Each structure stands twice: as structure tokens, then as C-alpha cells.
C-alpha atoms as a printed R data frame, in Angstrom:
    type eleno elety resid chain resno       x       y       z
1   ATOM     1    CA   MET     A     1  16.274  -5.217  -4.134
2   ATOM     2    CA   SER     A     2  14.107  -7.134  -6.411
3   ATOM     3    CA   ASN     A     3  10.995  -7.287  -4.136
4   ATOM     4    CA   LYS     A     4  11.319  -3.664  -3.117
5   ATOM     5    CA   ILE     A     5  10.949  -2.047  -7.012
6   ATOM     6    CA   TRP     A     6   7.770  -4.812  -7.087
7   ATOM     7    CA   PHE     A     7   6.028  -3.398  -3.931
8   ATOM     8    CA   GLN     A     8   7.237   0.393  -5.265
9   ATOM     9    CA   LEU     A     9   5.387  -0.513  -8.433
10  ATOM    10    CA   ALA     A    10   2.256  -1.760  -6.760
11  ATOM    11    CA   ASP     A    11   1.537   1.077  -4.418
12  ATOM    12    CA   ARG     A    12   2.974   3.830  -7.212
13  ATOM    13    CA   VAL     A    13   0.067   1.809  -9.481
14  ATOM    14    CA   VAL     A    14  -2.760   2.227  -6.620
15  ATOM    15    CA   GLN     A    15  -2.190   5.334  -5.670
16  ATOM    16    CA   ALA     A    16  -2.477   6.468 -10.153
17  ATOM    17    CA   GLY     A    17  -6.294   5.619  -9.294
18  ATOM    18    CA   LYS     A    18  -9.053   6.285  -7.267
19  ATOM    19    CA   MET     A    19  -9.908   2.860  -5.628
20  ATOM    20    CA   PRO     A    20  -8.171   1.463  -2.893
21  ATOM    21    CA   PHE     A    21  -7.042  -1.954  -3.685
22  ATOM    22    CA   PRO     A    22  -4.703  -3.444  -0.749
23  ATOM    23    CA   VAL     A    23  -0.937  -4.409  -2.046
24  ATOM    24    CA   THR     A    24  -0.483  -7.636  -1.508
25  ATOM    25    CA   ASP     A    25   1.059 -10.920  -2.859
26  ATOM    26    CA   THR     A    26  -1.411 -11.979  -5.259
27  ATOM    27    CA   MET     A    27  -0.988  -8.203  -7.149
28  ATOM    28    CA   ILE     A    28   2.838  -8.985  -7.518
29  ATOM    29    CA   GLU     A    29   2.886 -11.687  -8.808
30  ATOM    30    CA   PHE     A    30  -0.018 -10.519 -11.177
31  ATOM    31    CA   PHE     A    31   1.738  -7.579 -12.620
32  ATOM    32    CA   GLN     A    32   5.345  -9.996 -12.592
33  ATOM    33    CA   ALA     A    33   3.601 -12.373 -14.737
34  ATOM    34    CA   LEU     A    34   2.693  -9.506 -16.801
35  ATOM    35    CA   ILE     A    35   5.932  -7.424 -16.744
36  ATOM    36    CA   THR     A    36   9.864  -7.587 -16.468
37  ATOM    37    CA   GLU     A    37  11.445  -5.976 -13.954
38  ATOM    38    CA   GLU     A    38  13.038  -3.433 -15.991
39  ATOM    39    CA   GLU     A    39  10.345  -2.141 -16.778
40  ATOM    40    CA   ALA     A    40   8.518  -2.224 -13.388
41  ATOM    41    CA   GLU     A    41  11.536   0.083 -12.227
42  ATOM    42    CA   LEU     A    42  10.597   2.536 -15.037
43  ATOM    43    CA   LEU     A    43   7.521   2.479 -13.895
44  ATOM    44    CA   THR     A    44   8.515   3.298 -10.163
45  ATOM    45    CA   VAL     A    45  10.263   6.387 -11.780
46  ATOM    46    CA   PHE     A    46   6.333   8.353 -12.171
47  ATOM    47    CA   GLY     A    47   5.975  10.434 -10.026
48  ATOM    48    CA   LYS     A    48   2.959  11.936 -11.271
49  ATOM    49    CA   ASN     A    49   0.141   9.930 -13.267
50  ATOM    50    CA   SER     A    50   0.700  11.345 -16.956
51  ATOM    51    CA   MET     A    51   4.484  12.455 -18.328
52  ATOM    52    CA   ASN     A    52   6.146  13.376 -21.365
53  ATOM    53    CA   ILE     A    53   9.205  11.833 -22.546
54  ATOM    54    CA   ASP     A    54  11.375  15.173 -21.202
55  ATOM    55    CA   GLU     A    55  10.369  14.709 -17.600
56  ATOM    56    CA   ILE     A    56  10.807  11.194 -17.892
57  ATOM    57    CA   MET     A    57  14.155  11.318 -19.205
58  ATOM    58    CA   GLU     A    58  14.772  13.856 -15.765
59  ATOM    59    CA   VAL     A    59  14.831  10.684 -13.640
60  ATOM    60    CA   ALA     A    60  15.011   8.134 -15.847
61  ATOM    61    CA   GLU     A    61  18.662   6.348 -15.226
62  ATOM    62    CA   LEU     A    62  18.733   4.581 -18.959
63  ATOM    63    CA   PRO     A    63  19.196   6.270 -22.400
64  ATOM    64    CA   ARG     A    64  16.286   7.635 -24.019
65  ATOM    65    CA   GLU     A    65  16.464   5.376 -26.766
66  ATOM    66    CA   LYS     A    66  16.206   2.602 -24.290
67  ATOM    67    CA   VAL     A    67  13.574   4.615 -22.058
68  ATOM    68    CA   GLU     A    68  11.344   4.698 -25.287
69  ATOM    69    CA   GLU     A    69  11.936   1.096 -26.102
70  ATOM    70    CA   LEU     A    70  10.669   0.150 -22.655
71  ATOM    71    CA   LEU     A    71   7.651   2.411 -22.936
72  ATOM    72    CA   GLU     A    72   6.409   1.453 -26.262
73  ATOM    73    CA   ASN     A    73   6.236  -1.973 -24.432
74  ATOM    74    CA   LEU     A    74   4.583  -1.304 -21.672
75  ATOM    75    CA   MET     A    75   2.005   0.854 -23.832
76  ATOM    76    CA   ARG     A    76   1.264  -2.754 -25.370
77  ATOM    77    CA   LYS     A    77   0.813  -4.278 -22.121
78  ATOM    78    CA   GLY     A    78  -1.630  -1.603 -20.886
79  ATOM    79    CA   PHE     A    79   0.197  -0.837 -18.175
80  ATOM    80    CA   ILE     A    80   0.833   3.022 -19.516
81  ATOM    81    CA   ALA     A    81  -1.526   4.785 -22.316
82  ATOM    82    CA   GLY     A    82   0.512   7.050 -24.211
83  ATOM    83    CA   THR     A    83  -1.722   9.798 -26.086
84  ATOM    84    CA   HIS     A    84  -1.155  13.924 -27.291
85  ATOM    85    CA   SER     A    85  -2.081  16.718 -25.963
86  ATOM    86    CA   ARG     A    86  -5.214  18.960 -27.515
87  ATOM    87    CA   LYS     A    87  -3.352  21.704 -26.394
88  ATOM    88    CA   THR     A    88   0.742  21.051 -27.445
89  ATOM    89    CA   GLY     A    89   0.396  17.945 -29.454
90  ATOM    90    CA   ILE     A    90   3.503  16.447 -27.131
91  ATOM    91    CA   LYS     A    91   3.074  12.874 -26.357
92  ATOM    92    CA   VAL     A    92   2.063  12.207 -23.085
93  ATOM    93    CA   TYR     A    93   2.372   8.928 -21.238
94  ATOM    94    CA   THR     A    94  -0.085   7.925 -18.441
95  ATOM    95    CA   LEU     A    95   0.042   5.564 -15.685
96  ATOM    96    CA   MET     A    96  -2.640   2.842 -15.527
97  ATOM    97    CA   PRO     A    97  -4.212   2.163 -11.903
98  ATOM    98    CA   PRO     A    98  -5.108  -1.218 -11.486
99  ATOM    99    CA   PHE     A    99  -9.154  -0.600 -11.868
100 ATOM   100    CA   PRO     A   100 -10.248   0.848 -14.184
101 ATOM   101    CA   GLY     A   101  -6.794   0.230 -16.166
102 ATOM   102    CA   ILE     A   102  -4.597  -2.400 -15.778
103 ATOM   103    CA   ILE     A   103  -7.373  -5.267 -15.718
104 ATOM   104    CA   GLU     A   104  -9.716  -3.947 -17.878
105 ATOM   105    CA   PHE     A   105  -6.618  -3.585 -20.710
106 ATOM   106    CA   GLN     A   106  -5.801  -7.173 -20.102
107 ATOM   107    CA   MET     A   107  -9.176  -8.680 -21.857
108 ATOM   108    CA   MET     A   108  -9.945  -5.853 -24.174
109 ATOM   109    CA   ARG     A   109  -8.444  -8.255 -26.694
110 ATOM   110    CA   GLY     A   110 -10.717 -11.003 -25.919
111 ATOM   111    CA   LYS     A   111  -8.477 -13.779 -26.006
112 ATOM   112    CA   LYS     A   112  -9.258 -16.795 -24.428
113 ATOM   113    CA   ASP     A   113  -5.579 -18.834 -24.216
114 ATOM   114    CA   LYS     A   114  -3.752 -20.135 -21.331
115 ATOM   115    CA   GLU     A   115  -2.164 -17.246 -21.374
116 ATOM   116    CA   SER     A   116  -5.334 -14.892 -20.696
117 ATOM   117    CA   GLN     A   117  -6.867 -17.824 -18.399
118 ATOM   118    CA   LYS     A   118  -4.694 -17.271 -15.408
119 ATOM   119    CA   ILE     A   119  -4.521 -13.759 -15.619
120 ATOM   120    CA   ALA     A   120  -8.282 -13.635 -15.554
121 ATOM   121    CA   GLU     A   121  -7.626 -16.230 -12.046
122 ATOM   122    CA   TYR     A   122  -5.042 -13.665 -10.975
123 ATOM   123    CA   MET     A   123  -7.557 -10.903 -11.189
124 ATOM   124    CA   GLU     A   124 -10.659 -12.877  -9.187
125 ATOM   125    CA   LYS     A   125  -7.836 -13.190  -6.450
126 ATOM   126    CA   LEU     A   126  -7.580  -9.240  -6.564
127 ATOM   127    CA   PHE     A   127 -11.073  -9.224  -6.292
128 ATOM   128    CA   ALA     A   128 -11.474 -11.750  -3.508
129 ATOM   129    CA   GLU     A   129  -8.869 -10.107  -1.400
130 ATOM   130    CA   LEU     A   130 -10.381  -6.481  -2.185
131 ATOM   131    CA   ARG     A   131 -13.972  -8.010  -0.613
132 ATOM   132    CA   ALA     A   132 -12.099  -9.776   2.413
133 ATOM   133    CA   GLY     A   133 -10.495  -5.847   2.860
134 ATOM   134    CA   ALA     A   134 -13.893  -4.393   2.603
135 ATOM   135    CA   GLN     A   135 -15.636  -6.827   4.960
136 ATOM   136    CA   ARG     A   136 -12.973  -6.857   7.815
137 ATOM   137    CA   ASN     A   137 -12.600  -3.252   7.771
138 ATOM   138    CA   TYR     A   138 -16.376  -2.594   6.673
139 ATOM   139    CA   ASP     A   139 -17.594   0.857   8.482
140 ATOM   140    CA   LEU     A   140 -14.150   2.515   7.658
141 ATOM   141    CA   MET     A   141 -14.284   1.186   3.923
142 ATOM   142    CA   MET     A   142 -17.532   2.592   3.109
143 ATOM   143    CA   SER     A   143 -16.989   5.352   4.835
144 ATOM   144    CA   GLY     A   144 -14.329   6.212   2.627
145 ATOM   145    CA   ALA     A   145 -15.939   5.314  -0.610
146 ATOM   146    CA   LYS     A   146 -18.059   8.023  -0.025
147 ATOM   147    CA   THR     A   147 -15.363  10.689  -0.639
148 ATOM   148    CA   LEU     A   148 -14.456   8.823  -3.300
149 ATOM   149    CA   PRO     A   149 -15.251  10.354  -7.129
150 ATOM   150    CA   VAL     A   150 -18.253   8.790  -8.885
151 ATOM   151    CA   PRO     A   151 -16.445   6.068 -11.017
152 ATOM   152    CA   ALA     A   152 -19.558   6.294 -13.706
153 ATOM   153    CA   ARG     A   153 -22.766   8.043 -14.346
154 ATOM   154    CA   VAL     A   154 -25.546   6.402 -15.844
155 ATOM   155    CA   VAL     A   155 -27.131   7.166 -19.102
156 ATOM   156    CA   PRO     A   156 -30.426   5.846 -20.051
157 ATOM   157    CA   VAL     A   157 -31.502   3.178 -23.378
158 ATOM   158    CA   ASN     A   158 -32.269   5.440 -26.190
159 ATOM   159    CA   GLU     A   159 -36.091   6.883 -26.766
160 ATOM   160    CA   VAL     A   160 -37.027   6.014 -23.437
161 ATOM   161    CA   VAL     A   161 -37.942   9.216 -21.439
162 ATOM   162    CA   SER     A   162 -41.665  10.152 -20.890
163 ATOM   163    CA   GLU     A   163 -43.049  12.877 -23.341
164 ATOM   164    CA   GLU     A   164 -44.353  14.458 -20.226
165 ATOM   165    CA   ALA     A   165 -40.631  15.500 -18.965
166 ATOM   166    CA   ASP     A   166 -38.497  18.345 -19.252
167 ATOM   167    CA   MET     A   167 -36.158  17.537 -23.022
168 ATOM   168    CA   ILE     A   168 -33.789  15.176 -22.384
169 ATOM   169    CA   ILE     A   169 -30.020  17.530 -21.969
170 ATOM   170    CA   PRO     A   170 -27.632  17.025 -25.066
171 ATOM   171    CA   SER     A   171 -25.220  15.503 -22.357
172 ATOM   172    CA   GLU     A   172 -28.174  12.806 -21.392
173 ATOM   173    CA   ASP     A   173 -29.066  11.539 -24.875
174 ATOM   174    CA   ILE     A   174 -26.992   8.532 -26.131
175 ATOM   175    CA   ASP     A   175 -27.306   9.351 -29.319
176 ATOM   176    CA   GLN     A   176 -25.986  12.871 -28.793
177 ATOM   177    CA   ILE     A   177 -23.242  11.325 -26.861
178 ATOM   178    CA   VAL     A   178 -22.122   9.385 -29.983
179 ATOM   179    CA   GLU     A   179 -22.593  12.375 -32.240
180 ATOM   180    CA   ALA     A   180 -20.177  14.788 -30.196
181 ATOM   181    CA   GLN     A   181 -17.122  11.820 -30.798
182 ATOM   182    CA   ASP     A   182 -14.593  12.204 -33.346
183 ATOM   183    CA   LYS     A   183 -13.305   8.509 -33.173
184 ATOM   184    CA   PHE     A   184 -14.686   5.555 -32.208
185 ATOM   185    CA   ALA     A   185 -13.287   2.371 -31.071
186 ATOM   186    CA   LEU     A   186 -14.572  -1.328 -30.337
187 ATOM   187    CA   ALA     A   187 -13.364  -4.144 -27.528
188 ATOM   188    CA   HIS     A   188 -14.540  -7.098 -26.095
189 ATOM   189    CA   CYS     A   189 -16.292  -6.307 -23.001
190 ATOM   190    CA   TYR     A   190 -12.974  -7.221 -19.873
191 ATOM   191    CA   CYS     A   191 -15.854  -8.458 -17.419
192 ATOM   192    CA   ARG     A   192 -17.457 -11.246 -19.500
193 ATOM   193    CA   ILE     A   193 -14.252 -12.099 -21.281
194 ATOM   194    CA   GLU     A   194 -12.764 -12.820 -17.651
195 ATOM   195    CA   ARG     A   195 -15.908 -14.363 -15.903
196 ATOM   196    CA   ASP     A   196 -15.450 -16.704 -19.021
197 ATOM   197    CA   LEU     A   197 -12.394 -17.769 -18.663
198 ATOM   198    CA   THR     A   198 -13.358 -18.630 -14.420
199 ATOM   199    CA   GLY     A   199 -16.119 -20.599 -15.744
200 ATOM   200    CA   LYS     A   200 -18.745 -18.230 -15.312
201 ATOM   201    CA   PRO     A   201 -20.594 -17.255 -18.123
202 ATOM   202    CA   CYS     A   202 -22.711 -13.779 -18.399
203 ATOM   203    CA   GLN     A   203 -26.601 -15.296 -17.639
204 ATOM   204    CA   VAL     A   204 -27.885 -12.109 -19.629
205 ATOM   205    CA   THR     A   205 -26.266 -11.592 -22.789
206 ATOM   206    CA   ASP     A   206 -24.228 -13.716 -25.050
207 ATOM   207    CA   ILE     A   207 -22.563  -9.972 -26.155
208 ATOM   208    CA   ARG     A   208 -18.889  -9.761 -25.419
209 ATOM   209    CA   HIS     A   209 -17.799  -7.414 -28.576
210 ATOM   210    CA   ASN     A   210 -19.697  -3.644 -27.153
211 ATOM   211    CA   CYS     A   211 -17.543  -1.458 -25.369
212 ATOM   212    CA   LEU     A   212 -17.364   1.751 -26.784
213 ATOM   213    CA   ILE     A   213 -14.073   4.181 -27.029
214 ATOM   214    CA   PHE     A   214 -14.161   7.579 -27.540
215 ATOM   215    CA   GLY     A   215 -11.475  10.652 -28.521
216 ATOM   216    CA   LYS     A   216  -7.530  10.144 -27.816
217 ATOM   217    CA   ILE     A   217  -8.175   6.793 -26.013
218 ATOM   218    CA   ALA     A   218 -10.156   5.186 -29.033
219 ATOM   219    CA   GLU     A   219  -6.971   6.334 -31.082
220 ATOM   220    CA   PHE     A   220  -4.170   4.746 -28.601
221 ATOM   221    CA   ALA     A   221  -6.304   1.088 -28.359
222 ATOM   222    CA   VAL     A   222  -6.534   1.276 -32.130
223 ATOM   223    CA   ASN     A   223  -2.827   1.505 -32.193
224 ATOM   224    CA   TYR     A   224  -2.170  -0.876 -29.741
225 ATOM   225    CA   ASP     A   225  -4.309  -3.781 -30.739
226 ATOM   226    CA   PHE     A   226  -6.619  -3.444 -27.651
227 ATOM   227    CA   ALA     A   227 -10.042  -2.460 -30.213
228 ATOM   228    CA   GLN     A   228 -11.144  -1.763 -33.448
229 ATOM   229    CA   GLU     A   229 -12.005   1.051 -35.357
230 ATOM   230    CA   ILE     A   230 -15.927   1.372 -36.176
231 ATOM   231    CA   THR     A   231 -17.376   4.503 -37.420
232 ATOM   232    CA   LYS     A   232 -20.271   6.542 -35.648
233 ATOM   233    CA   GLU     A   233 -23.123   4.217 -37.304
234 ATOM   234    CA   LYS     A   234 -21.338   0.787 -35.980
235 ATOM   235    CA   ALA     A   235 -21.550   2.913 -32.157
236 ATOM   236    CA   LYS     A   236 -25.032   3.741 -32.093
237 ATOM   237    CA   GLU     A   237 -25.816  -0.185 -33.972
238 ATOM   238    CA   VAL     A   238 -23.959  -1.395 -31.085
239 ATOM   239    CA   LEU     A   239 -25.780   0.178 -28.136
240 ATOM   240    CA   ARG     A   240 -28.753  -0.499 -29.953
241 ATOM   241    CA   GLU     A   241 -28.081  -4.155 -29.653
242 ATOM   242    CA   ALA     A   242 -26.833  -3.965 -26.046
243 ATOM   243    CA   GLU     A   243 -30.160  -1.656 -24.789
244 ATOM   244    CA   ASP     A   244 -32.235  -5.266 -26.748
245 ATOM   245    CA   ASN     A   245 -30.234  -7.492 -24.510
246 ATOM   246    CA   GLY     A   246 -31.125  -5.259 -21.148
247 ATOM   247    CA   LEU     A   247 -27.738  -4.014 -20.893
248 ATOM   248    CA   VAL     A   248 -27.077  -0.534 -18.920
249 ATOM   249    CA   HIS     A   249 -25.209   2.315 -20.554
250 ATOM   250    CA   LYS     A   250 -22.779   3.523 -18.022
251 ATOM   251    CA   ILE     A   251 -20.539   6.594 -19.247
252 ATOM   252    CA   PHE     A   252 -17.273   7.330 -18.024
253 ATOM   253    CA   HIS     A   253 -14.816  10.191 -18.025
254 ATOM   254    CA   SER     A   254 -11.303  10.519 -18.378
255 ATOM   255    CA   GLN     A   255  -9.719  10.589 -15.094
256 ATOM   256    CA   LEU     A   256 -13.142   9.869 -13.587
257 ATOM   257    CA   ASP     A   257 -13.556  13.272 -14.033
258 ATOM   258    CA   MET     A   258 -17.300  14.308 -14.953
259 ATOM   259    CA   ALA     A   259 -16.115  17.472 -16.415
260 ATOM   260    CA   ARG     A   260 -13.654  15.852 -18.246
261 ATOM   261    CA   GLU     A   261 -14.294  14.673 -21.893
262 ATOM   262    CA   ILE     A   262 -15.755  11.023 -21.938
263 ATOM   263    CA   ASP     A   263 -13.334   7.760 -22.541
264 ATOM   264    CA   GLY     A   264 -15.801   5.397 -23.506
265 ATOM   265    CA   ILE     A   265 -19.571   3.799 -23.016
266 ATOM   266    CA   CYS     A   266 -19.231   0.292 -21.078
267 ATOM   267    CA   SER     A   267 -22.995  -1.882 -22.004
268 ATOM   268    CA   CYS     A   268 -23.077  -3.339 -18.279
269 ATOM   269    CA   CYS     A   269 -25.127  -6.873 -17.055
270 ATOM   270    CA   SER     A   270 -24.726  -7.400 -13.594
271 ATOM   271    CA   CYS     A   271 -23.844 -10.821 -13.424
272 ATOM   272    CA   CYS     A   272 -20.258  -9.738 -14.634
273 ATOM   273    CA   CYS     A   273 -19.764  -5.946 -15.034
274 ATOM   274    CA   GLY     A   274 -17.222  -5.405 -12.117
275 ATOM   275    CA   ILE     A   275 -18.841  -2.138 -10.716
276 ATOM   276    CA   PHE     A   276 -21.834  -4.098 -10.267
277 ATOM   277    CA   ARG     A   277 -20.463  -7.122  -9.577
278 ATOM   278    CA   LEU     A   278 -17.551  -5.887  -7.212
279 ATOM   279    CA   PHE     A   279 -21.144  -4.010  -5.098
280 ATOM   280    CA   TYR     A   280 -23.099  -7.686  -5.096
281 ATOM   281    CA   GLU     A   281 -19.749  -9.547  -3.592
282 ATOM   282    CA   GLY     A   282 -19.717  -6.821  -0.641
283 ATOM   283    CA   ALA     A   283 -16.593  -5.223  -1.915
284 ATOM   284    CA   ILE     A   284 -17.581  -1.685  -3.058
285 ATOM   285    CA   PRO     A   285 -20.689   0.587  -2.767
286 ATOM   286    CA   PHE     A   286 -22.987   1.083  -5.977
287 ATOM   287    CA   HIS     A   287 -22.132   4.709  -6.294
288 ATOM   288    CA   THR     A   288 -22.685   6.552  -9.930
289 ATOM   289    CA   VAL     A   289 -24.886   9.533 -11.325
290 ATOM   290    CA   THR     A   290 -27.728   9.919 -13.016
291 ATOM   291    CA   TYR     A   291 -30.801  12.232 -14.368
292 ATOM   292    CA   TYR     A   292 -33.668  10.440 -14.288
293 ATOM   293    CA   LEU     A   293 -36.184   8.217 -12.076
294 ATOM   294    CA   ALA     A   294 -38.210   4.796 -12.844
295 ATOM   295    CA   SER     A   295 -42.180   5.882 -12.306
296 ATOM   296    CA   VAL     A   296 -45.144   3.590 -12.022
297 ATOM   297    CA   ASP     A   297 -48.049   4.238 -13.777
298 ATOM   298    CA   ALA     A   298 -50.702   2.535 -11.775
299 ATOM   299    CA   GLU     A   299 -53.140   2.067 -14.016
300 ATOM   300    CA   ASN     A   300 -51.655   0.895 -17.212
301 ATOM   301    CA   CYS     A   301 -49.372  -1.373 -14.656
302 ATOM   302    CA   ILE     A   302 -50.593  -4.898 -14.834
303 ATOM   303    CA   GLY     A   303 -48.006  -6.110 -12.185
304 ATOM   304    CA   CYS     A   304 -46.340  -8.878 -15.177
305 ATOM   305    CA   GLY     A   305 -43.112  -8.746 -13.089
306 ATOM   306    CA   ILE     A   306 -40.827  -8.124 -16.643
307 ATOM   307    CA   CYS     A   307 -39.334  -4.746 -14.807
308 ATOM   308    CA   GLU     A   308 -38.940  -6.633 -11.602
309 ATOM   309    CA   ASP     A   309 -36.799  -9.455 -13.291
310 ATOM   310    CA   LYS     A   310 -35.011  -6.935 -15.326
311 ATOM   311    CA   CYS     A   311 -33.915  -4.189 -12.897
312 ATOM   312    CA   PRO     A   312 -30.026  -4.667 -12.402
313 ATOM   313    CA   LEU     A   313 -30.464  -2.867  -8.948
314 ATOM   314    CA   ASP     A   314 -33.275  -4.682  -7.336
315 ATOM   315    CA   ALA     A   315 -35.120  -1.269  -7.594
316 ATOM   316    CA   ILE     A   316 -38.652  -2.671  -8.485
317 ATOM   317    CA   GLN     A   317 -41.098  -5.028  -6.559
318 ATOM   318    CA   ILE     A   318 -44.390  -6.071  -7.748
319 ATOM   319    CA   LEU     A   319 -46.938  -5.385  -4.373
320 ATOM   320    CA   ASP     A   320 -50.315  -5.989  -4.850
321 ATOM   321    CA   ASP     A   321 -50.102  -6.515  -8.585
322 ATOM   322    CA   VAL     A   322 -48.447  -3.009  -9.007
323 ATOM   323    CA   ALA     A   323 -44.403  -2.090  -9.549
324 ATOM   324    CA   VAL     A   324 -42.988  -0.408  -6.778
325 ATOM   325    CA   VAL     A   325 -39.844   1.511  -7.318
326 ATOM   326    CA   ASP     A   326 -37.587   2.350  -4.830
327 ATOM   327    CA   LYS     A   327 -36.212   6.021  -5.502
328 ATOM   328    CA   LYS     A   328 -33.177   5.276  -3.384
329 ATOM   329    CA   LYS     A   329 -32.316   2.761  -5.266
330 ATOM   330    CA   CYS     A   330 -33.224   3.272  -8.710
331 ATOM   331    CA   ILE     A   331 -30.392   4.442 -11.573
332 ATOM   332    CA   GLY     A   332 -32.745   5.532 -13.945
333 ATOM   333    CA   CYS     A   333 -31.106   3.016 -16.625
334 ATOM   334    CA   GLY     A   334 -34.276   2.924 -18.613
335 ATOM   335    CA   VAL     A   335 -34.264  -1.196 -18.645
336 ATOM   336    CA   CYS     A   336 -37.563  -1.497 -17.290
337 ATOM   337    CA   VAL     A   337 -39.509   0.931 -19.601
338 ATOM   338    CA   HIS     A   338 -37.192  -0.623 -22.625
339 ATOM   339    CA   PHE     A   339 -39.189  -4.143 -21.449
340 ATOM   340    CA   CYS     A   340 -42.502  -2.887 -20.339
341 ATOM   341    CA   PRO     A   341 -44.733  -5.153 -22.330
342 ATOM   342    CA   GLU     A   342 -47.811  -2.505 -21.909
343 ATOM   343    CA   ASP     A   343 -49.198  -0.113 -24.597
344 ATOM   344    CA   PRO     A   344 -50.397   2.368 -23.128
345 ATOM   345    CA   ILE     A   345 -46.535   1.577 -21.270
346 ATOM   346    CA   GLY     A   346 -46.874   0.771 -17.581
347 ATOM   347    CA   ILE     A   347 -43.690   2.282 -16.603
348 ATOM   348    CA   LYS     A   348 -41.734   5.330 -17.865
349 ATOM   349    CA   LEU     A   349 -38.804   7.667 -17.421
350 ATOM   350    CA   VAL     A   350 -38.833  11.480 -15.647
351 ATOM   351    CA   ASN     A   351 -36.192  13.370 -15.677
352 ATOM   352    CA   THR     A   352 -35.135  14.717 -12.130
353 ATOM   353    CA   GLU     A   353 -32.539  16.917 -10.913
354 ATOM   354    CA   GLN     A   354 -29.299  15.009 -10.710
355 ATOM   355    CA   ARG     A   355 -29.252  12.553  -8.308
356 ATOM   356    CA   GLU     A   356 -26.084  11.038  -7.008
357 ATOM   357    CA   ILE     A   357 -26.828   6.904  -5.811
358 ATOM   358    CA   PHE     A   358 -25.108   5.453  -3.182
359 ATOM   359    CA   ILE     A   359 -25.757   2.335  -1.923
360 ATOM   360    CA   LEU     A   360 -23.696   0.037   0.787
361 ATOM   361    CA   PRO     A   361 -23.252  -3.163  -0.389
362 ATOM   362    CA   PRO     A   362 -24.441  -6.119   1.248
363 ATOM   363    CA   ARG     A   363 -22.541  -7.116   4.657
364 ATOM   364    CA   ASP     A   364 -21.748 -10.501   6.085
365 ATOM   365    CA   GLU     A   365 -23.407 -11.691   9.107
């Protein structure tokens, strides 16, 4: 009966997300290292991803006081997020998927003790199993990935859009995105903390404390010590520092639905970020939305190669002493523009219609 509960939990948690993680012994061991069997059993009663306490009590065979105690524990462990509905004010408990979700919460506090190192090792195994499954069933997995929602959208770094382009629409201006938020929290980058703990530190930046969280989920993260509350001005400062370190701004929407509110902004490197890393390791396609494209001014470009070196998706090459952009791979992040040393600048961002980028990961020979 005990093993049945853990497999039911793993299956239910995977169903809560959009990424098809395999349910393996490693996943079971990972969960067993984090929560008790009693907590696991409560999670299996979630018939839908989000439920209020009355809905949970209808299916939980425990006293209300005990259920509330278990929910509190599960929120502190990052398996559930508890937020209040904007419409009704009722507290809603949302079951977290493996990724993005439970995995991130384990590293967001920035701890580097032995327990955290053990958790990081489980994460490495989970990602390795995801990669192995993707490579074994490459055609099927990649075809199915095209039907999944876009995990994030890329927003360019501040003030790099060409003056010749159309005006930046408000939803794509990083500062205006920040201005529109009402609560701000700052967490450690789970990706870089996890890589530190497994002996593979970031090759791009020393920054670790730069993940921004907004709104209801920010309030939850602060209340449960996953993040610290910050001001709007501090949030902008964090973004500027990220830009100067060559990081890419990725926007995450609630439930991976771009019609819903923004939960946060990650500023990502290509060596540690889960989405970049899993792409380069052959586990998932790189799938994003952008409204911008890098465009080279051949007359001003001197072919210095800085943009080629900085591009997180290898979308720029120097050919005949001029930078050439692969339009199918350019995600419009603006990192190349930010670091171009020329004046007048040799590369710029231009507005385009919404572009959905879908790049297949490397395939084993």
C-alpha cells in the first residue's frame, strides 16, 4: 500500500504540469526525501490542480485540523502554493508540478547544506532520465512537444530596440512590466544553486540572487521563506545587473498561459537555466515566444565576434567579417545589442509580429 501511494503521488504531480516527466524510482525517492507518507497521501486526493479547503475536506478522510496542518507543511516544502483568489478572497491550494514547480522551490532559499546537496543530486538524476527518455523516443517526444504550451516568453533587455522600429508595446517593455506589478519578491536562482551543489558552477555570471516573483505568488514565497520582499526600484536594479552580465529575461505566466498574469521574471544563462540546459542536453526543444529579431547593419558591423560569443542560442555567426543572424534561432533577447561595442551600433533589435521559436534539441548519433 505504501508504494502505491508514492506512485499515485508521482503520477498526480506529473499530471499537474505540462512537461511529460517519467515516473521513475528516482522521482519516488526524491519525494520521499522531502515529505512524509501522510503528506503524500493527502496530495493524492487533489482531483484538480487547485482546490479550496472545503473541496479538500470532501475527499480527505482526516479531521479538518489535521488537513490544515498537513497543508501548512506542504506549503513550506514547496509542494503546494496557497494563495487567495482575487475574485472571492478564498484561499486556494495549488498542487505544484515537478518543473517548473517543486524542483525550483527546493533551491530558491539558496541553502548549500548537505540536505540541499542530496536534493540537487536527485535533480540531476531526474533531468538525466528525462534526457534519456527523450533520446530513446526522439521523434515521438519532439512531435508531442509541439502541442505543449510555450513555457516562457523572451522580453528584450532594456533600451535596446531600434529607434527605427515601431514603438515597444507595453507588454513587451521590461520596465513597464515591472511597473504593472503590485508585489515584488527576490529569490535565489534555483538553476545556479543546483549547479553549484553538483560541482558545475555557472560560466556566465556570479549572480545567484536574481529571480523576480510578482503578485500573489510573491506574497506566498515571502510568507514561506522562499524569497524576500523587495521594492519596485530594487526589482529594476536586479534586472539592470542581469543585463550587464549577459543574461536573458524570460517571463513566466501563471499556469504557462500567456493570457494570465505574470508570475515572475527569470534572468537566465545558457549553461544553467533549466530550459536552456535541457535543450542543449537533448531533453526538450527550445520553445518560446518573442516579438523581436536581431538585425545587423553591415556598414557598421566590424565583425568583432562579441555578439557571436554572447548569443545564448548560437544564432549569430561571423561570416566574411560581418555578423549574420539565423532568424529561425534568434529569440530577440537583445543581449547582442547590449554588448555591441560600435557607435553607431552594428546590430539592433527590430519589432516583428509575434514569433514562436521552436528549435529541436541535439540528437544522439
